[in-house]
C-alpha positions as CSV (number, residue, x, y, z in Angstrom):
1,M,168.9,36.4,-46.8
2,A,171.3,37.4,-49.6
3,F,173.4,35.0,-51.6
4,G,172.0,32.2,-49.4
5,V,173.7,33.8,-46.4
6,A,171.8,35.1,-43.4
7,V,172.3,38.9,-42.9
8,G,173.5,38.3,-39.3
9,V,176.3,36.0,-40.7
10,L,177.4,38.7,-43.2
11,I,177.5,41.2,-40.3
12,R,179.5,38.9,-38.1
13,E,181.9,37.7,-40.7
14,N,182.7,41.2,-42.0
15,G,182.8,42.9,-38.6
16,L,180.2,45.4,-39.6
17,Q,179.0,48.0,-37.1
18,D,177.0,50.1,-39.6
19,E,175.3,49.5,-42.9
20,P,178.1,49.0,-45.6
21,Q,178.6,51.8,-48.1
22,E,178.2,51.3,-51.8
23,G,181.3,49.7,-53.2
24,T,182.3,48.0,-49.9
25,L,183.7,44.5,-50.5
26,L,182.1,41.9,-48.3
27,Y,183.3,38.3,-47.5
28,I,180.5,35.9,-48.3
29,P,181.1,32.6,-46.5
30,E,179.9,29.4,-47.9
31,M,176.7,28.4,-46.2
32,R,175.9,24.8,-45.6
33,G,172.5,23.5,-44.7
34,N,168.9,23.6,-45.8
35,R,166.9,26.8,-46.0
36,Y,163.6,26.8,-44.1
37,L,160.8,29.3,-43.6
38,A,160.1,29.5,-39.9
39,Q,156.6,28.8,-38.8
40,A,154.7,29.8,-35.6
41,G,155.7,27.4,-32.8
42,D,159.2,26.7,-34.2
43,N,162.1,27.3,-31.8
44,K,165.9,27.4,-32.2
45,T,166.5,24.0,-30.5
46,L,163.8,22.3,-32.7
47,L,165.3,23.8,-35.9
48,C,169.1,23.5,-35.2
49,G,169.5,21.3,-32.2
50,S,170.5,24.1,-29.8
51,E,170.4,27.9,-29.5
52,E,174.2,28.0,-30.0
53,Q,173.9,26.0,-33.2
54,F,171.1,28.3,-34.4
55,F,173.3,31.3,-33.8
56,Q,176.4,29.8,-35.5
57,K,174.4,28.9,-38.6
58,N,172.2,32.1,-38.8
59,G,174.3,34.8,-37.1
60,T,171.5,36.0,-34.9
61,H,169.6,35.0,-31.8
62,I,166.3,36.3,-33.3
63,L,163.7,33.9,-34.7
64,Y,160.3,34.9,-35.9
65,P,157.6,33.3,-38.1
66,G,158.3,33.9,-41.8
67,M,162.1,34.2,-41.3
68,C,164.3,32.3,-43.7
69,V,166.8,30.3,-41.6
70,I,169.6,27.8,-42.3
71,L,169.0,24.4,-40.6
């Protein structure tokens, strides 16, 4: 998570298909919510209320232990 923004959110907000080249200007949206380090047994609904809310906040459908997520 860079600048407090999930990588998936940066990809989605900037329409990236490939890794950006050095010097590429990226839009960094303001992220609201608490950061949390996912633990074994956590799920998207438990963390964010629904899978859709998890995706909107984190820009990915992936969740794994040790991942930093926005709640």
